[in-house]
C-alpha positions in Angstrom: -22.7 5.1 -0.2 -25.4 7.3 -1.7 -23.7 7.9 -5.1 -26.1 6.4 -7.7 -23.2 5.4 -9.9 -21.7 3.3 -7.1 -22.4 -0.5 -7.3 -22.6 -1.5 -3.7 -22.9 -5.2 -4.5 -19.7 -5.1 -6.6 -18.0 -3.3 -3.7 -19.0 -5.9 -1.2 -17.8 -8.7 -3.5 -14.5 -7.0 -3.9 -14.2 -6.6 -0.1 -14.5 -10.4 0.2 -11.5 -10.8 -2.2 -9.5 -8.1 -0.3 -10.0 -10.1 2.9 -7.5 -12.7 1.9 -3.8 -12.2 2.9 -0.6 -13.9 1.8 -0.2 -15.7 5.1 -3.7 -17.2 5.0 -4.1 -20.9 4.3 -7.8 -20.5 3.5 -10.5 -18.5 5.3 -13.7 -19.7 6.9 -17.0 -17.8 6.4 -16.7 -16.6 10.0 -13.3 -15.1 9.4 -14.5 -13.4 6.2 -17.4 -12.0 8.1 -15.0 -10.7 10.8 -12.7 -9.0 8.3 -15.4 -7.5 6.1 -18.0 -6.5 8.7 -20.7 -7.9 6.3 -23.6 -10.0 7.5 -23.5 -13.8 7.3 -26.4 -13.9 4.8 -24.5 -11.4 2.5 -21.3 -13.3 2.8 -23.0 -16.6 1.9 -24.5 -15.1 -1.3 -21.2 -13.4 -2.3 -19.0 -16.4 -1.7 -21.4 -18.6 -3.6 -21.3 -16.2 -6.6 -17.5 -15.8 -6.5 -17.1 -19.6 -6.4 -19.4 -20.0 -9.4 -17.3 -17.4 -11.3 -14.0 -19.0 -10.3 -12.7 -16.3 -8.1 -13.0 -18.5 -5.0 -12.5 -22.2 -4.5 -13.6 -24.3 -1.4 -12.1 -27.3 0.3 -14.1 -28.4 3.4 -15.0 -25.2 5.3 -12.0 -23.2 3.9 -12.3 -20.8 1.0 -9.2 -19.8 -1.1 -8.7 -17.5 -4.1 -9.6 -19.4 -7.2 -8.2 -19.6 -10.7 -10.0 -16.5 -12.0 -8.4 -14.4 -9.2 -5.0 -15.9 -10.0 -5.4 -15.1 -13.7 -6.3 -11.5 -12.9 -3.3 -11.3 -10.6 -1.0 -12.5 -13.4 -2.3 -9.8 -15.7 -1.7 -7.2 -13.0 1.8 -8.4 -12.4 2.6 -8.3 -16.2 1.4 -4.7 -16.4 3.5 -3.6 -13.4 7.0 -4.6 -14.6 8.6 -1.8 -12.6 8.2 -4.0 -9.5 10.6 -6.5 -11.0 13.1 -3.7 -11.7 12.8 -2.5 -8.1 13.1 -5.9 -6.5 16.9 -6.2 -6.2 17.5 -2.6 -5.3 14.7 -2.7 -2.6 16.1 -5.8 -1.1 19.6 -4.3 -0.9 18.1 -1.1 0.6 16.4 -3.1 3.3 19.5 -5.0 4.3 21.8 -1.9 4.1 19.5 0.3 6.2 18.3 -2.5 8.5 14.7 -1.6 7.8 11.8 -3.4 6.2 11.2 -2.0 2.7 7.8 -2.2 1.2 5.5 -1.1 -1.7 1.9 0.0 -0.9 -1.1 1.0 -2.9 -4.3 2.8 -1.9 -7.3 0.7 -0.8 -10.1 3.0 0.3 -8.9 5.0 3.3 -5.9 2.7 3.8 -2.6 1.8 2.1 -2.3 -1.9 1.5 1.1 -3.5 1.4 1.6 -5.5 -1.8 5.3 -6.3 -1.6 7.8 -6.4 1.3 11.5 -6.8 1.5 13.1 -7.9 4.9 16.6 -7.0 5.9 18.9 -10.1 6.0 20.1 -11.1 9.4 18.2 -8.3 11.2 14.9 -8.5 13.2 12.4 -6.2 11.7 8.8 -5.1 12.2 6.3 -7.8 11.3 4.3 -6.6 8.4 3.4 -8.6 5.3 1.6 -8.2 2.0 -2.1 -7.7 2.7 -1.6 -5.7 5.8 -3.0 -2.2 5.8 -2.0 1.1 7.3 -4.2 4.2 7.4 -3.6 7.0 4.9 -4.0 9.7 7.6 -1.1 10.0 10.0 1.2 7.5 8.3 4.3 8.3 6.3 3.1 5.9 3.5 -0.2 7.7 3.3 1.4 11.1 3.4 3.6 10.2 0.4 0.6 9.0 -1.4 -1.4 12.2 -0.8 1.6 14.3 -1.8 2.0 12.4 -5.1 -1.6 12.4 -6.0 -2.7 14.9 -8.7 -5.2 17.6 -7.9 -8.1 16.1 -9.7 -7.8 12.7 -8.0 -7.1 14.3 -4.6 -10.3 16.4 -4.8 -12.3 13.3 -5.9 -11.5 11.8 -2.4 -13.6 14.7 -0.8 -10.7 15.5 1.5 -11.1 17.2 4.8 -8.8 19.7 6.4 -6.7 17.0 8.0 -6.1 15.4 4.6 -5.3 18.8 3.0 -2.8 19.6 5.8 -1.1 16.2 5.5 -0.8 16.6 1.7 0.6 20.0 2.0 3.2 18.9 4.5 4.1 15.9 2.3 4.6 18.0 -0.7 6.8 20.4 1.2 8.9 17.4 2.4 9.1 16.0 -1.1 10.3 19.2 -2.6 12.9 19.8 0.1 14.0 16.3 1.1 12.8 14.0 -1.7 10.9 11.8 0.8 8.2 12.1 3.4 7.8 11.1 7.1 5.3 11.8 9.8 7.1 12.9 13.0 6.7 11.9 16.6 3.2 12.1 18.2 1.6 12.8 14.8 2.2 9.2 13.7 -0.8 6.9 13.9 1.3 4.2 15.7 4.0 4.7 18.3 5.5 1.3 17.4 6.3 2.0 13.7 8.5 4.7 12.2 8.7 5.0 8.5 10.0 7.1 5.6 8.3 7.0 2.1 8.4 8.3 -1.4 5.6 8.1 -4.1 6.3 6.5 -7.5 4.0 7.6 -10.3 2.9 4.4 -12.1 1.0 5.9 -15.0 -0.6 2.5 -16.0 -2.2 2.4 -12.5 -3.6 5.9 -12.7 -2.3 7.0 -9.3 1.0 6.7 -7.3 2.2 3.7 -5.5 4.5 4.2 -2.5 7.8 2.8 -1.7 8.8 3.0 2.0 11.2 1.8 4.7 10.1 1.2 8.3 11.3 -0.1 11.6 10.7 0.3 15.3 11.4 3.9 16.5 14.4 2.9 18.5 16.0 1.5 15.3 14.8 4.4 13.0 15.2 7.8 14.7 14.4 11.1 13.0 18.1 11.7 12.7 18.7 8.4 10.9 15.7 9.1 8.6 17.1 12.5 7.6 20.8 11.5 7.3 20.7 7.9 6.1 17.4 6.0 5.3 15.4 8.8 3.7 18.2 9.8 1.3 18.9 6.1 0.5 15.2 5.5 -0.3 15.0 8.7 -2.4 18.0 7.6 -4.5 16.6 4.1 -5.1 13.2 5.4 -6.3 14.8 8.1 -8.3 16.9 5.5 -10.1 13.7 3.5 -10.8 12.1 6.7 -12.1 15.1 7.2 -14.5 15.1 3.6 -15.7 11.3 3.6 -16.4 11.1 7.1 -17.7 8.4 8.0 -15.1 8.0 11.6 -13.7 10.1 12.4 -10.6 8.6 13.5 -7.3 6.0 16.2 -7.8 6.5 16.6 -11.6 3.1 15.2 -12.4 1.1 16.7 -9.5 -1.1 19.3 -11.3 
């Protein structure tokens, strides 16, 4: 990046921390190099520094998140109490609609899953916290763009594809109360999803709640008639309980 205000070394260090996923029982240097795309020499310097600062710990050849990272996560969890409020309702929604429910936040050009709820007694798509989906051509990304205010959207230096997806998402939000990317426009043929943004003012930009399944289990008809309205109602109830803006109320 050529922006003089952008700290590339900090960005690389954070990319190392983002490489860790919930299912990992430690990562080797080789795996971190694979996930970040950074050089071995750079990873060696960054992991040494992160260990010295307590953000990583090492046992043998495996690196894990350290106490400083866990302390930071606990502060983040405490400041996002709406997740606890959503927990029971999202689990019930997942089981009732036979979809995997999730919450995602923006991470660069992707949406990263930070919480998932699996339907009880039903096979579902296999995604977990730490997995990413692209912003473009995903229902989750479309909901995020639709819920993003004008200033933050323009700060992303959007292209025409992003503008078109945001416009479509805002139309869907205003008419349906949720968003979804249809048919061949989806980035993946194996995942169908419906989404709605939630404006978490303490985070500065929307998070997204969504429900997803394989296309044969989640048709467009079921999205429009059942799953989409159910997700919309759950998130609206969360908005009411937390006093947050609804839908597009804050997008200006």
